[in-house]
C-alpha positions in Angstrom: 0.0 0.0 0.0 1.5 3.3 -1.1 1.5 6.5 1.0 -1.4 7.9 -1.0 -3.7 5.1 -0.1 -2.7 5.2 3.6 -3.4 9.0 3.7 -6.9 8.3 2.2 -7.6 5.7 4.8 -6.6 8.1 7.6 -8.9 10.8 6.2 -11.8 8.3 6.0 -11.2 7.1 9.5 -11.2 10.7 10.8 -14.4 11.5 9.1 -16.0 8.4 10.6 -14.7 9.5 14.1 -16.1 13.0 13.6 -19.5 11.6 12.6 -19.5 9.4 15.7 -18.8 12.5 17.9 -21.5 14.4 16.2 -24.1 11.7 17.0 -23.0 11.7 20.7 -23.6 15.4 20.8 -27.0 15.0 19.3 -27.9 12.4 22.0 -26.6 14.7 24.7 -28.5 17.7 23.3 -31.6 15.6 23.0 -31.3 14.6 26.6 -30.7 18.1 27.8 -33.7 19.3 25.7 -35.9 16.7 27.3 -34.8 17.6 30.8 -35.4 21.3 30.1 -38.8 20.6 28.7 -39.7 18.6 31.7 -38.3 21.2 34.0 -40.2 24.0 32.3 -43.3 21.9 32.4 -42.9 21.3 36.1 -42.2 25.0 36.7 -45.2 25.9 34.5 -47.4 23.6 36.4 -46.3 25.0 39.8 -46.6 28.6 38.5 -50.1 27.9 37.1 -51.3 26.3 40.4 -49.8 29.1 42.6 -50.6 32.0 40.4 -53.0 31.4 37.5 -55.4 28.7 38.6 -58.9 30.1 38.8 -60.3 30.5 42.3 -63.5 32.1 41.1 -65.1 31.9 37.6 -67.6 34.3 36.1 -68.9 35.1 32.7 -66.1 36.5 30.6 -63.3 36.0 33.2 -61.9 34.5 36.4 -60.1 35.4 39.6 -56.7 33.7 39.8 -54.9 32.3 42.9 -52.4 35.1 42.8 -55.2 37.7 42.8 -57.1 36.0 45.6 -53.9 35.7 47.7 -53.3 39.4 47.9 -57.0 40.0 48.8 -56.9 37.3 51.5 -53.7 38.6 53.1 -55.1 42.1 53.1 -58.7 41.5 54.2 -58.7 38.4 56.3 -57.3 40.2 59.4 -60.0 42.9 59.0 -62.8 40.4 58.8 -61.5 38.6 61.8 -61.4 41.9 63.7 -65.0 42.5 62.7 -66.0 39.1 64.1 -66.7 37.2 60.9 -66.9 33.5 61.3 -63.6 32.0 60.2 -65.1 29.4 57.9 -66.9 32.2 55.9 -64.0 34.5 55.5 -62.5 32.9 52.3 -65.9 33.0 50.6 -66.4 36.6 51.7 -63.1 37.6 50.3 -63.5 35.7 47.1 -66.9 37.4 46.5 -65.3 40.8 47.1 -62.3 40.1 44.8 -64.5 38.8 42.0 -66.9 41.7 42.3 -64.0 44.1 42.2 -62.6 42.5 39.0 -66.0 42.6 37.4 -66.4 46.3 38.3 -63.0 47.0 36.9 -63.9 45.4 33.6 -67.1 47.5 33.5 -65.1 50.7 34.5 -62.7 50.0 31.6 -65.7 49.6 29.2 -67.1 52.9 30.5 -63.7 54.6 29.8 -62.9 55.2 33.5 -59.2 55.3 34.3 -56.9 56.2 37.2 -56.5 59.9 37.4 -53.1 61.5 37.8 -54.2 62.9 41.2 -55.2 59.5 42.5 -52.1 57.8 41.1 -50.0 60.4 42.9 -51.7 59.6 46.2 -51.0 55.9 45.9 -47.4 56.5 44.7 -46.8 58.7 47.8 -47.9 55.8 50.0 -45.6 53.3 48.3 -42.7 55.7 48.4 -42.7 55.3 52.1 -40.1 52.7 53.1 -41.8 52.1 56.4 -45.1 51.3 54.7 -43.3 49.0 52.2 -41.6 47.2 55.1 -45.0 46.7 56.8 -46.4 45.1 53.7 -43.3 42.9 53.3 -43.4 41.9 57.0 -47.0 40.8 56.5 -46.1 38.7 53.6 -47.7 41.0 51.1 -46.0 41.8 47.7 -45.8 45.6 47.6 -46.1 45.7 43.8 -49.3 43.7 43.9 -50.6 45.7 46.8 -49.9 48.9 44.9 -52.1 47.7 42.0 -54.8 46.9 44.5 -54.7 50.5 45.7 -54.9 51.7 42.0 -57.8 49.4 41.4 -59.6 50.7 44.5 -59.4 54.3 43.2 -60.7 53.2 39.7 -63.6 51.5 41.4 -64.4 54.6 43.4 -64.2 56.7 40.2 -66.6 54.3 38.5 -69.1 54.5 41.3 -68.8 58.3 41.2 -69.5 58.2 37.5 -72.7 56.1 38.1 -73.8 58.5 40.9 -73.3 61.5 38.6 -75.3 59.9 35.8 -78.4 59.3 37.9 -81.3 61.6 37.1 -83.4 63.2 39.8 -86.3 61.1 38.6 -84.3 57.9 39.2 -83.3 59.0 42.7 -86.9 60.0 43.5 -88.3 56.7 42.3 -85.7 54.7 44.3 -86.3 56.6 47.5 -90.1 56.4 47.2 -89.9 52.7 46.4 -87.6 52.1 49.3 -89.1 54.3 52.0 -92.7 54.9 50.9 -94.6 57.3 48.7 -95.1 59.8 51.6 -91.3 60.2 52.1 -90.4 63.8 52.9 -87.7 64.8 50.4 -86.7 68.0 52.2 -83.1 68.4 53.0 -82.3 70.3 56.2 -79.0 72.0 56.4 -78.1 72.3 60.1 -75.1 73.2 62.3 -74.6 72.0 65.8 -72.4 72.3 68.8 -72.0 69.0 70.7 -71.0 68.5 74.3 -70.4 64.8 74.5 -71.7 62.6 77.4 -69.8 59.6 76.1 -66.7 58.6 78.2 -63.9 58.6 75.7 -61.8 56.1 77.6 -64.6 53.5 77.7 -67.0 54.4 74.9 -69.9 54.1 77.4 -72.2 56.8 78.8 -70.8 59.0 81.5 -72.0 58.8 85.1 -74.8 61.2 86.1 -72.2 63.2 88.0 -70.0 63.7 85.0 -73.0 64.4 82.8 -74.1 67.2 85.1 -70.7 68.8 84.7 -70.9 68.6 80.9 -74.4 70.1 81.0 -73.1 73.2 82.9 -70.6 73.8 80.2 -73.3 73.3 77.5 -75.6 75.8 79.2 -72.8 78.4 79.3 -72.3 77.9 75.6 -76.0 78.3 74.9 -76.0 81.7 76.7 -73.2 82.8 74.3 -75.2 81.6 71.3 -78.4 83.3 72.3 -76.3 86.5 73.0 -75.5 86.5 69.3 -71.9 85.2 69.1 -70.9 83.8 65.8 -72.2 80.2 65.7 -69.5 78.7 63.5 -66.7 80.3 65.6 -68.3 78.7 68.7 -68.5 75.4 67.0 -64.7 75.4 66.3 -64.0 76.5 69.8 -66.3 74.3 71.8 -67.8 71.4 69.8 -66.7 67.8 70.6 -68.1 66.3 67.4 -64.9 65.5 65.6 -66.9 64.6 62.4 -68.3 68.1 61.9 -66.2 70.5 64.0 -63.9 71.6 61.2 -66.9 72.2 58.9 -68.5 74.6 61.3 -70.8 71.9 62.7 -72.4 71.4 59.3 -74.8 68.4 59.2 -77.2 67.8 56.4 -80.1 65.6 57.3 -83.6 64.4 56.4 -86.6 63.5 58.5 -85.8 59.8 58.6 -84.4 57.3 61.1 -80.8 58.0 60.1 -80.9 61.0 62.4 -81.6 60.7 66.1 -85.2 61.4 67.0 -84.5 64.2 69.5 -82.4 66.0 66.9 -85.0 65.6 64.2 -87.8 66.9 66.4 -85.7 69.9 67.4 -84.9 70.8 63.7 -88.6 70.5 62.7 -89.5 73.2 65.2 -86.8 75.7 63.9 -87.3 78.4 61.3 -84.4 79.2 58.9 -81.6 81.1 60.7 -82.8 80.3 64.2 -81.2 78.2 66.9 -82.6 76.0 69.7 -83.3 78.0 72.8 -82.7 75.0 75.0 -80.2 72.1 75.0 -81.2 69.1 72.9 -80.2 65.9 74.7 -79.4 62.7 72.7 -77.5 59.5 73.5 -74.4 61.4 72.1 -74.7 64.3 74.5 -76.1 67.9 74.6 -76.6 69.7 71.3 -77.1 73.4 70.4 -78.6 73.4 66.9 -79.0 76.0 64.2 -81.0 75.6 61.0 -79.2 77.2 58.1 -81.6 76.3 55.2 -84.2 73.9 53.9 -84.2 72.5 50.3 -87.7 71.2 49.4 -86.5 68.4 47.1 -82.9 68.4 48.2 -82.7 64.7 49.0 -82.3 64.0 45.2 -78.8 65.4 45.7 -78.0 63.2 48.7 -74.6 61.7 48.1 -75.3 58.7 50.4 -78.6 58.0 48.6 -77.0 58.2 45.2 -74.2 56.0 46.4 -76.7 53.4 47.6 -78.4 53.4 44.2 -75.0 53.1 42.4 -74.2 50.1 44.7 -77.5 48.6 43.9 -76.7 48.9 40.2 -73.3 47.2 40.8 -74.9 44.4 42.7 -77.3 43.9 39.8 -74.3 43.7 37.4 -72.4 41.1 39.5 -75.5 39.0 39.9 -75.8 38.6 36.2 -72.1 37.4 35.8 -72.7 33.9 37.2 -70.0 34.0 39.9 -68.8 30.5 40.8 -66.3 29.8 43.6 -64.1 26.8 43.2 -64.2 25.5 46.8 -61.4 22.9 46.4 -59.0 25.4 44.9 -59.8 28.2 47.4 -59.3 25.8 50.3 -55.9 24.8 49.1 -54.8 28.4 48.6 -55.9 29.3 52.1 -54.0 26.3 53.5 -50.9 27.4 51.6 -51.3 31.0 53.1 -52.1 30.1 56.7 -50.4 26.7 57.0 -53.5 25.3 58.6 -55.2 22.2 57.1 -58.9 22.8 56.3 -61.7 20.6 55.1 -64.0 21.9 52.4 -66.3 20.5 49.7 -64.6 19.7 46.4 -67.5 21.2 44.4 -68.0 24.6 42.9 -70.3 27.0 44.7 -72.5 29.3 42.7 -72.8 32.7 44.3 -76.1 34.4 43.4 -75.4 37.6 45.3 -72.3 39.6 46.1 -71.6 41.6 49.2 -69.7 44.7 48.1 -69.5 46.1 51.6 -66.3 44.4 52.6 -63.8 46.9 54.1 -61.5 48.6 51.6 -57.8 48.6 51.4 -57.5 51.0 54.4 -55.5 48.9 56.9 -56.0 51.3 59.8 -57.8 49.7 62.8 -61.4 50.9 62.6 -62.7 53.4 65.2 -66.2 54.4 66.0 -67.3 58.0 66.0 -70.4 58.2 68.3 -70.8 61.9 68.3 -72.4 62.8 64.9 -76.3 62.9 65.4 -77.0 59.8 63.4 -78.7 56.7 64.6 
């Protein structure tokens, strides 16, 4: 065999060797690819279960585990504080979260967006490192919480839009249907000075001895009112109603049970511009009342009544969306959050109605103002 033939054999052998190495690489690459596909599949499965799996379904959408989790961590402590039964809390929160998502969709359809002013308010909160740390310490993702705040402002803006679009006829019809045809639609614009007979340290009524001391101070103030001193100035100096003091004691009311009976009766006896000549005692304390004005059909502009109508419209919207809670999923999510094993049905629960009164994202412990003259 000459040198030329030997060289040719060497080249052929080298090519075969290279081909063999190439096949090994293909096998390794294939194995790596399979491992990666399996890994991504497992990751995707875990991500889906922990973030995207539906907790609540409704027409045209769903509430994911991730969305429910931020609501649960935010609202569960509040509902516990308010005395809700533990077993009902997940469902209450799921209803609230689903209703919010439905309202947000409707707000988007109506062209309602987050205003620059509201965005600035939220951004200011989340620029506070102390607040961020509090969220983090509570196991709440600050980014998701920030979006929840944004959403809350959008929902409020949408409700305001609904309120503003109501006609006087719609409001009147609602009120007459709700409270009766003989409802007095007059709005009474009053101001009052309150001397509280509620013990601030206990929240209970004062002893007779302490009430007597308060009455002496109230009577002294009444003398000054009847002597012609400026009523609003006296309110800011003397009134103990924290809800109206900075507004000059302003309290708009109607002749219904939302205002204390003694207060209502006193107002009915007043002419425009006059004040009570004697103290008016209610469970809140001693009042000196002035009637600023009366608006014959003023209740059609009542913000609280319009908000009630808007809330009714929203409830009607959510009822038509066929909200279904996936009990098995929601139970598992709550277990993952709390670390406590729970037993729940594995079926889906249809929710015909939605309670939209669950507390908002304000995490401040609630307090009760017992001074304003409402029932």
